[in-house]
C-alpha positions as CSV (number, residue, x, y, z in Angstrom):
1,M,115.6,145.3,69.9
2,K,115.2,148.1,71.6
3,K,117.7,148.5,74.3
4,I,116.2,149.7,77.9
5,K,118.0,151.1,81.2
6,E,115.0,149.8,83.4
7,K,116.4,149.5,86.9
8,V,116.7,146.2,88.3
9,S,117.6,144.6,91.5
10,I,120.9,142.1,91.9
11,I,121.0,139.8,94.4
12,I,123.9,137.4,95.7
13,P,123.4,134.9,98.5
14,N,126.3,134.6,100.4
15,Y,128.0,132.2,102.6
16,N,131.2,132.6,103.9
17,G,132.5,134.1,100.8
18,I,134.5,137.2,102.0
19,K,137.6,136.2,99.8
20,L,134.9,136.0,96.5
21,L,133.1,139.3,97.8
22,K,136.3,141.1,97.9
23,K,137.3,140.1,94.3
24,N,133.5,140.2,92.5
25,I,131.8,143.1,94.3
26,P,134.0,145.9,92.9
27,L,133.0,144.5,89.3
28,L,129.4,144.4,89.8
29,I,129.4,147.7,91.2
30,Q,131.1,149.1,88.1
31,A,128.6,147.1,85.7
32,S,125.3,148.3,87.7
33,K,126.8,152.0,87.2
34,N,127.3,151.3,83.5
35,H,123.7,150.1,83.1
36,N,121.7,152.9,85.4
37,L,123.1,154.3,88.8
38,E,119.7,153.5,90.3
39,D,120.2,149.6,90.3
40,E,119.7,147.7,93.5
41,I,121.9,145.4,95.3
42,I,121.1,142.6,97.9
43,I,123.3,140.5,99.4
44,V,121.6,137.8,101.4
45,D,123.7,136.4,103.9
46,N,123.1,133.2,104.8
47,G,124.3,133.1,108.5
48,S,128.2,133.6,107.2
49,T,130.8,132.9,110.1
50,D,133.7,135.3,108.3
51,E,133.7,139.0,108.3
52,S,131.5,139.0,105.0
53,V,129.3,141.0,106.4
54,E,131.4,143.5,108.6
55,F,133.7,143.7,105.1
56,L,130.3,144.9,103.0
57,K,128.9,146.9,106.0
58,K,132.3,149.0,105.6
59,Q,133.5,148.7,102.4
60,Y,129.7,148.8,100.3
61,P,127.4,150.9,102.5
62,E,125.2,151.5,99.7
63,I,124.4,147.8,99.1
64,N,121.4,146.3,101.2
65,I,122.1,143.3,103.2
66,I,119.4,140.8,104.7
67,Q,121.2,138.9,107.5
68,L,120.1,135.8,108.4
69,K,120.6,134.2,111.5
70,Q,121.5,130.7,109.9
71,N,122.2,128.8,106.7
72,I,118.8,128.3,105.2
73,G,120.1,127.2,101.7
74,F,120.3,128.8,98.1
75,G,116.4,128.8,97.3
76,E,114.7,130.1,100.4
77,A,117.4,132.6,101.0
78,C,116.8,133.9,97.2
79,N,112.9,133.7,97.5
80,I,113.5,136.1,100.9
81,A,115.7,138.4,98.9
82,V,113.2,138.7,96.0
83,K,110.1,139.6,98.3
84,K,112.3,142.4,99.3
85,S,113.6,143.7,96.4
86,I,111.8,146.6,94.9
87,N,112.4,146.5,90.9
88,K,110.1,144.6,88.4
89,I,112.9,142.6,87.1
90,F,116.0,141.1,89.3
91,I,119.2,139.3,88.5
92,L,120.6,136.3,90.5
93,L,124.3,135.8,91.0
94,N,126.3,133.5,93.0
95,N,129.1,134.9,94.8
96,D,131.7,133.3,92.6
97,V,130.5,134.9,89.5
98,E,132.7,137.2,87.7
99,V,130.8,139.8,86.0
100,T,131.6,141.6,82.9
101,E,131.2,145.3,82.5
102,N,128.1,145.5,80.3
103,F,126.4,142.4,81.0
104,I,123.2,143.4,82.4
105,S,121.6,145.6,79.2
106,P,121.6,142.2,77.2
107,L,119.9,140.5,79.9
108,I,117.2,143.2,80.4
109,K,116.4,144.1,77.0
110,H,114.2,140.6,76.4
111,F,111.6,141.4,79.0
112,L,109.8,143.7,76.6
113,N,108.2,140.5,75.3
114,P,105.8,139.8,77.7
115,K,106.4,136.1,77.3
116,I,109.9,136.2,78.8
117,F,110.1,134.5,82.2
118,S,114.3,134.6,82.9
119,V,116.9,135.3,80.7
120,S,120.3,133.4,81.4
121,A,124.0,135.0,80.9
122,L,126.8,133.0,78.6
123,S,128.7,131.7,81.3
124,L,132.3,131.1,80.0
125,G,133.8,129.6,82.9
126,D,137.7,129.3,83.7
127,D,138.5,128.4,79.9
128,N,136.3,129.8,76.9
129,R,138.5,128.2,74.2
130,K,136.7,125.1,74.3
131,K,132.8,126.9,74.9
132,K,130.7,126.6,72.0
133,I,129.0,130.1,71.7
134,P,125.8,130.7,70.4
135,E,125.8,133.5,67.4
136,K,122.2,134.7,68.9
137,P,119.9,134.3,71.9
138,I,118.1,130.6,72.0
139,F,115.3,129.1,74.0
140,I,116.6,127.0,76.8
141,L,114.8,124.8,79.3
142,Y,115.4,126.9,82.3
143,A,118.0,129.7,83.8
144,T,121.0,129.1,85.5
145,G,119.6,130.6,88.9
146,G,123.7,131.4,89.4
147,Y,123.8,134.4,86.5
148,S,120.5,135.1,85.5
149,A,117.3,137.7,85.1
150,Y,113.8,137.0,85.9
151,D,110.3,138.6,85.7
152,K,109.8,139.2,89.3
153,E,106.2,139.0,89.0
154,K,106.0,135.5,87.2
155,F,108.8,134.2,89.8
156,L,106.4,135.2,92.8
157,Y,103.3,133.9,90.8
158,L,105.2,130.4,90.7
159,G,105.9,130.6,94.5
160,G,109.5,131.0,93.9
161,F,112.5,128.4,94.1
162,H,110.5,125.4,95.6
163,P,111.3,124.5,99.3
164,I,111.6,120.9,98.4
165,Y,115.1,121.1,96.5
166,S,116.6,122.7,100.1
167,P,119.2,123.3,100.7
168,F,120.4,124.1,97.0
169,Y,120.2,122.3,93.4
170,S,117.3,121.8,90.7
171,E,115.8,124.7,92.0
172,D,116.3,127.0,88.9
173,R,115.2,123.8,86.7
174,D,112.3,123.1,88.6
175,I,111.2,126.8,88.0
176,G,112.2,127.3,84.7
177,Y,110.3,124.2,83.7
178,R,107.1,125.3,85.4
179,A,107.2,128.9,83.3
180,I,107.1,127.2,80.4
181,K,104.6,124.9,81.5
182,R,102.6,128.5,81.8
183,G,103.1,129.4,78.5
184,W,106.1,131.6,79.5
185,E,109.9,131.2,78.0
186,N,113.4,131.2,79.1
187,I,116.3,132.5,76.6
188,L,120.4,132.6,76.9
189,E,121.5,135.4,75.7
190,P,125.2,135.2,74.7
191,E,126.1,139.0,74.6
192,S,125.5,139.1,78.5
193,V,128.9,137.3,79.4
194,V,130.1,135.8,82.7
195,F,132.8,134.1,84.2
196,H,131.5,131.2,86.7
197,Q,134.4,129.4,89.2
198,G,131.6,126.8,89.8
199,E,130.3,125.2,93.4
200,Q,132.6,127.5,95.2
201,T,130.4,127.7,98.4
202,S,129.2,124.3,97.9
203,K,132.9,122.9,97.7
204,K,133.3,123.9,101.7
205,I,130.5,121.2,102.0
206,N,131.1,117.5,102.5
207,K,131.4,115.9,99.2
208,K,129.4,112.8,99.5
209,Y,126.3,115.0,101.0
210,V,126.3,117.4,97.9
211,E,126.2,114.7,95.3
212,Y,123.5,112.7,97.4
213,I,121.6,116.0,97.2
214,K,122.1,116.3,93.7
215,F,121.0,113.0,93.1
216,R,118.2,113.2,95.3
217,N,116.8,116.7,94.0
218,K,117.1,115.4,90.2
219,I,114.9,112.4,91.1
220,I,112.4,114.8,92.8
221,F,112.4,116.8,89.6
222,Y,111.6,113.9,87.5
223,L,108.8,112.8,89.8
224,S,107.3,116.7,90.5
225,C,107.3,118.2,86.8
226,Y,107.1,115.4,84.5
227,D,103.5,114.4,83.0
228,S,104.7,111.1,81.1
229,N,105.1,108.1,83.5
230,L,107.4,106.4,80.7
231,L,109.6,109.6,80.9
232,I,110.0,109.5,84.5
233,F,110.8,106.1,84.7
234,I,113.4,106.3,81.7
235,S,115.0,109.6,83.4
236,I,115.2,107.6,86.8
237,L,116.4,104.6,85.1
238,R,119.4,106.4,83.7
239,L,120.2,108.4,86.5
240,C,120.5,105.3,88.8
241,L,122.5,102.8,86.1
242,N,124.9,105.8,86.3
243,T,125.0,105.9,90.2
244,F,124.9,102.0,91.0
245,L,127.7,101.5,88.0
246,S,129.9,104.3,89.9
247,F,129.1,102.7,93.5
248,R,127.7,105.5,94.8
249,F,125.8,104.0,97.6
250,Y,124.1,107.4,98.5
251,S,121.5,106.6,96.2
252,F,119.9,104.2,98.7
253,T,119.9,107.2,101.0
254,A,118.1,109.3,98.6
255,F,115.5,106.8,97.7
256,F,114.5,106.3,101.8
257,W,114.2,110.2,101.6
258,I,112.0,110.0,98.2
259,Y,109.8,107.9,99.9
260,K,109.4,109.2,103.3
261,N,108.4,112.5,101.9
262,R,106.2,110.9,98.9
263,T,103.4,113.0,99.7
264,K,105.2,116.3,99.9
265,I,106.5,115.2,96.1
266,Y,103.1,114.3,95.2
267,E,101.5,117.4,96.8
268,K,103.8,119.6,94.6
269,K,102.9,117.7,91.7
270,R,99.2,118.3,92.1
271,N,100.1,122.2,92.6
272,L,102.0,122.6,89.6
């Protein structure tokens, strides 16, 4: 496949992540230079109370900073940055992702195919010895929002990440699934390698709350994206059995939220 050097916008949502930025931004700067000197880097700061913004302004004046007054969550912050980005292709990166120096080009080359919606890098995590690595690009249901490239026009056509999943989790799964329903494709590209520590931002939040959001948002996804009532029932039943057997009683709170917001969920389903 032909290698392309098209400019990209690289978007990183950040919340109190100064330590991660100090570690990972230099690697990203080098990767961007290796790809295209005109790549755009955007940090969308979710109301950080550490010195993230001050650090970026002082050390990396070439980076565009979108400074939000409060933490509005992952999806909404990304949507704002995508709308303000200037290039046809954008890459979303979590601030805890360590990139390799040539990770960009293998992602971007796939967008020569007009059917491609997103391309995910291969995350090897902290231990790549136990990870099965595909020998070639493979089709996937959705690209992980923490280290993937997207077609901006298609992303905005779908309305971006849906706000119903606020503050985080399942919004990337949702938009990838909606893209497939439109006839577009999501790909995993094993030649693009990153190292993802995982949940470095969300671990600063109450663990029970994070688990509650994960559980709730999975149910929202099943209800609003699946067409088959049988598939919805089986998916929710399996999820509930795992949760109930583990005595995770936040599931009752999640179902109460689902019931209160049932109109919003089914409105989303109608507009899919």
